[in-house]
GUBA-535939 format. One line per 3 residues: number of its first residue (from 1); for each residue x, y, z of N, C-alpha, C, O. Coordinates in steps of 0.02 Angstrom, whole numbers. Last residue first. Example, Ala and Ser with C-alpha at 12.3 -4.5 7.8 and 13.67 -1.06 7.14 Angstrom:
2
2> 642:-112:354:684:-53:357:645:2:394:670:57:402; 660:-284:390:615:-225:390:660:-165:390:712:-166:423
END
This chain:
150
150> -607:-343:321:-559:-346:377:-576:-404:422:-542:-416:472; -615:-354:148:-648:-371:211:-596:-379:266:-549:-417:259; -490:-248:76:-553:-284:71:-583:-296:140:-578:-253:184
147> -385:-168:106:-369:-238:91:-432:-281:84:-429:-342:85; -443:-46:135:-396:-50:80:-378:-121:59:-359:-133:2; -598:-112:198:-548:-60:191:-503:-72:131:-522:-104:83
144> -738:-147:296:-707:-153:230:-657:-96:223:-672:-39:240; -819:-241:418:-778:-183:403:-738:-197:339:-709:-250:330; -987:-287:465:-923:-301:434:-885:-236:420:-915:-183:412
141> -1061:-276:624:-1057:-246:557:-988:-263:527:-937:-254:560; -1054:-436:712:-1052:-363:706:-1052:-340:632:-1044:-380:586; -1165:-578:681:-1107:-544:710:-1109:-469:698:-1160:-443:676
138> -1279:-641:640:-1228:-626:589:-1165:-594:617:-1116:-583:581; -1364:-769:707:-1327:-710:729:-1272:-695:679:-1223:-733:675; -1508:-812:607:-1459:-828:659:-1424:-763:680:-1452:-709:672
135> -1598:-803:494:-1535:-766:499:-1485:-795:549:-1426:-800:534; -1680:-898:380:-1671:-891:453:-1602:-861:463:-1552:-890:442; -1787:-879:243:-1720:-871:270:-1722:-861:345:-1762:-821:371
132> -1911:-886:182:-1893:-938:230:-1824:-932:260:-1803:-975:298; -1869:-814:24:-1920:-836:73:-1893:-891:119:-1856:-935:97; -1721:-712:13:-1760:-770:-9:-1811:-791:45:-1796:-787:105
129> -1638:-618:63:-1704:-595:41:-1749:-653:19:-1809:-643:7; -1514:-668:85:-1559:-666:143:-1630:-644:123:-1676:-650:163; -1464:-654:-48:-1469:-720:-16:-1519:-719:43:-1561:-763:48
126> -1460:-517:-68:-1504:-558:-110:-1515:-627:-77:-1571:-653:-79; -1363:-482:30:-1431:-455:33:-1480:-497:-8:-1535:-512:15; -1251:-551:-20:-1279:-568:45:-1351:-544:50:-1394:-581:73
123> -1234:-483:-140:-1245:-556:-141:-1275:-579:-75:-1319:-623:-73; -1208:-356:-96:-1271:-368:-132:-1286:-442:-137:-1344:-462:-138; -1080:-372:-38:-1138:-354:3:-1204:-368:-32:-1251:-391:1
120> -999:-403:-150:-1002:-447:-92:-1067:-435:-53:-1104:-481:-37; -1017:-288:-231:-1032:-356:-257:-1042:-404:-199:-1090:-443:-200; -973:-189:-141:-1041:-188:-167:-1061:-257:-194:-1116:-280:-180
117> -838:-225:-122:-885:-224:-66:-957:-228:-91:-997:-267:-64; -790:-207:-252:-787:-273:-221:-835:-277:-162:-870:-327:-153; -807:-69:-266:-845:-115:-309:-846:-185:-280:-897:-219:-282
114> -713:-25:-172:-783:-7:-164:-826:-56:-204:-876:-82:-178; -595:-75:-229:-617:-100:-164:-691:-84:-152:-727:-126:-124; -594:3:-349:-596:-70:-352:-621:-100:-286:-664:-144:-286
111> -587:134:-301:-645:114:-342:-651:38:-344:-706:11:-341; -463:126:-234:-524:145:-198:-586:121:-237:-631:91:-208; -377:98:-341:-385:50:-287:-449:64:-248:-485:17:-229
108> -392:218:-421:-407:151:-447:-419:100:-392:-467:61:-396; -473:368:-380:-418:323:-363:-436:251:-383:-489:225:-364; -567:469:-397:-551:426:-454:-492:378:-442:-464:352:-490
105> -686:481:-261:-621:497:-291:-602:446:-345:-618:387:-339; -861:468:-314:-806:457:-266:-740:473:-300:-737:479:-361; -949:491:-422:-956:530:-360:-898:523:-310:-887:567:-270
102> -923:406:-531:-934:478:-542:-929:519:-478:-906:576:-481; -909:283:-475:-858:304:-522:-863:379:-536:-813:412:-552; -1029:272:-406:-967:283:-368:-911:307:-414:-870:348:-393
99> -1113:242:-512:-1122:306:-477:-1059:322:-437:-1038:380:-435; -1067:114:-544:-1064:168:-593:-1070:237:-562:-1037:284:-583; -1100:49:-425:-1030:53:-446:-1021:108:-497:-971:145:-495
96> -1241:62:-429:-1202:90:-373:-1129:98:-393:-1099:149:-378; -1275:-4:-550:-1291:67:-541:-1249:98:-485:-1224:153:-493; -1225:-134:-521:-1202:-97:-580:-1215:-22:-572:-1170:19:-585
93> -1302:-170:-408:-1229:-164:-404:-1201:-122:-461:-1158:-79:-451; -1429:-172:-467:-1415:-128:-410:-1340:-116:-404:-1318:-59:-397; -1408:-274:-563:-1423:-206:-585:-1409:-155:-529:-1381:-102:-542
90> -1388:-384:-479:-1335:-364:-526:-1346:-292:-550:-1299:-253:-557; -1513:-390:-413:-1450:-381:-376:-1395:-354:-421:-1359:-308:-403; -1599:-412:-522:-1605:-350:-483:-1541:-337:-444:-1517:-280:-441
87> -1552:-539:-562:-1552:-483:-610:-1557:-416:-573:-1521:-368:-591; -1578:-615:-450:-1508:-604:-470:-1504:-546:-519:-1456:-507:-517; -1707:-535:-351:-1684:-581:-402:-1610:-567:-417:-1584:-514:-400
84> -1765:-527:-189:-1720:-494:-238:-1694:-547:-287:-1664:-597:-267; -1868:-542:-90:-1868:-581:-153:-1825:-548:-207:-1847:-540:-264; -1883:-494:35:-1887:-446:-19:-1886:-480:-88:-1902:-448:-138
81> -1869:-575:150:-1929:-582:108:-1937:-527:54:-1993:-516:31; -1756:-467:232:-1794:-529:232:-1857:-524:188:-1892:-474:190; -1693:-347:244:-1694:-377:178:-1733:-442:174:-1743:-470:120
78> -1695:-314:377:-1732:-270:331:-1735:-298:260:-1775:-274:220; -1606:-407:429:-1678:-417:441:-1719:-374:392:-1772:-395:369; -1484:-346:398:-1504:-408:364:-1579:-421:371:-1611:-442:323
75> -1492:-235:486:-1485:-226:414:-1508:-288:377:-1546:-284:329; -1502:-297:611:-1557:-255:587:-1552:-245:511:-1603:-246:477; -1376:-363:619:-1439:-401:623:-1497:-361:594:-1537:-387:555
72> -1286:-254:618:-1288:-301:562:-1353:-341:560:-1382:-351:507; -1373:-121:707:-1316:-158:682:-1331:-205:625:-1380:-198:588; -1472:-37:758:-1476:-109:770:-1422:-151:739:-1424:-212:746
69> -1464:100:751:-1510:67:705:-1509:-10:711:-1543:-43:672; -1371:159:839:-1439:186:834:-1489:144:795:-1549:151:804; -1250:86:840:-1273:120:901:-1347:140:898:-1381:139:949
66> -1236:36:708:-1238:-9:765:-1270:24:826:-1312:-5:859; -1235:156:637:-1284:104:621:-1291:55:678:-1347:35:695; -1127:226:695:-1195:250:704:-1247:196:689:-1297:191:723
63> -986:222:714:-1027:162:720:-1101:180:732:-1132:151:776; -894:322:594:-930:314:657:-978:254:656:-1006:238:604; -796:227:473:-819:289:504:-856:274:569:-850:219:596
60> -762:114:402:-717:137:456:-737:202:488:-698:229:527; -852:63:312:-789:88:286:-744:120:339:-692:149:322; -963:32:390:-927:-21:355:-858:1:334:-810:-37:339
57> -1005:163:426:-980:116:476:-939:60:444:-886:42:469; -1044:214:300:-995:249:342:-964:200:392:-903:197:399; -1144:125:261:-1081:128:224:-1026:162:264:-968:141:263
54> -1239:161:362:-1215:92:354:-1147:93:319:-1099:65:344; -1263:295:339:-1231:277:402:-1206:205:400:-1156:188:433; -1320:284:208:-1260:325:221:-1226:304:285:-1165:295:286
51> -1432:205:232:-1379:179:188:-1315:219:200:-1260:190:201; -1506:293:315:-1485:228:340:-1428:199:298:-1381:171:325; -1532:401:228:-1493:411:290:-1466:345:316:-1408:342:338
48> -1612:334:134:-1548:363:114:-1504:373:176:-1445:356:175; -1725:304:212:-1684:250:185:-1615:275:165:-1565:242:178; -1789:423:230:-1750:397:286:-1704:340:263:-1651:329:292
45> -1869:437:117:-1805:473:120:-1760:450:177:-1699:457:174; -1929:271:82:-1938:337:113:-1870:371:113:-1819:338:109; -2005:141:-13:-1948:185:-1:-1970:250:34:-2022:278:18
42> -2085:36:-49:-2098:70:15:-2042:116:35:-2031:129:95; -2031:-9:-169:-2100:14:-168:-2117:53:-104:-2159:98:-105; -1907:-53:-210:-1910:4:-166:-1980:34:-163:-1989:94:-156
39> -1926:-151:-301:-1892:-170:-239:-1900:-115:-187:-1900:-128:-127; -1978:-82:-413:-2022:-123:-371:-1991:-144:-304:-2027:-154:-255; -1859:-17:-465:-1911:22:-431:-1958:-22:-389:-1976:-1:-334
36> -1778:-103:-542:-1765:-93:-470:-1821:-58:-432:-1829:-69:-372; -1823:-103:-674:-1807:-167:-641:-1803:-160:-565:-1822:-205:-528; -1841:33:-706:-1898:-14:-710:-1884:-80:-674:-1931:-110:-646
33> -1785:163:-607:-1762:106:-646:-1817:53:-647:-1839:31:-594; -1814:263:-522:-1847:266:-587:-1825:209:-633:-1844:207:-692; -1739:236:-411:-1811:244:-401:-1849:253:-467:-1911:250:-467
30> -1607:236:-458:-1640:174:-440:-1715:181:-437:-1751:136:-458; -1573:374:-474:-1575:328:-531:-1617:266:-516:-1658:245:-557; -1579:426:-347:-1614:462:-401:-1621:417:-462:-1670:421:-499
27> -1494:339:-280:-1566:329:-273:-1606:371:-323:-1662:352:-340; -1367:393:-320:-1386:324:-335:-1462:315:-333:-1491:287:-379; -1369:520:-264:-1364:513:-337:-1386:443:-359:-1420:435:-410
24> -1373:483:-127:-1426:523:-156:-1427:516:-232:-1480:508:-262; -1251:412:-116:-1314:377:-105:-1373:416:-134:-1419:387:-162; -1156:516:-146:-1159:453:-183:-1227:421:-177:-1258:403:-228
21> -1182:610:-46:-1190:629:-117:-1197:566:-161:-1239:564:-206; -1151:528:66:-1219:555:57:-1230:576:-16:-1283:560:-44; -1015:507:45:-1061:450:43:-1133:473:36:-1172:439:2
18> -969:638:61:-961:604:-3:-1008:545:-9:-1038:533:-62; -1002:663:198:-1029:705:144:-1025:672:75:-1071:677:35; -934:556:270:-1007:558:265:-1032:604:209:-1079:585:175
15> -780:533:175:-822:534:235:-896:538:219:-918:524:163; -704:514:65:-729:582:77:-776:587:135:-809:638:145; -637:399:46:-695:411:2:-723:481:10:-760:505:-32
12> -542:411:149:-520:415:79:-579:427:31:-571:462:-19; -615:392:266:-585:457:252:-567:465:179:-575:518:150; -650:255:243:-701:306:254:-674:376:239:-705:415:203
9> -530:192:248:-564:195:184:-618:249:186:-630:283:136; -410:276:352:-470:235:340:-496:243:270:-487:295:237; -232:272:315:-293:298:345:-352:255:328:-345:205:293
6> -154:263:153:-153:257:225:-216:288:253:-251:326:219; -135:279:18:-187:233:41:-183:218:115:-206:166:138; -26:357:-7:-91:387:-21:-148:342:3:-205:365:7
3> 82:272:17:63:322:68:-6:350:56:-42:366:104; 29:109:-44:68:170:-46:43:219:7:-9:208:37; 43:-59:0:0:0:0:45:62:0:92:66:39
END
């Protein structure tokens, strides 16, 4: 890792302000996407806040999702019975990664690690969205950084 990749991934992406710009730009696209719009039939603006604090915590920022919103268990529970198809999962990832390419710093490693997290996380979300999923204890919020999953 070079000197430019020291510090948290959260700081490198630009912290909460950059993640908020990213998530807002992403949802402007998703909410009008014919494939994805049905997944967000009950979308509220609060959803954006939740995604911002989730990504912040995952990338090494403040643990707000855990402290205020129930942590990893709550996030996974929110995806239960959503019936996310592989096509929807792949489209969600494509739009988020494409939006990150425009909204986050153009650093190659940063963009690659972000994309890897999105692919990894969306596969988990789609998996738990299947009918009859029993979560168990998923443990704490995962942390993702310059070397991927910590």
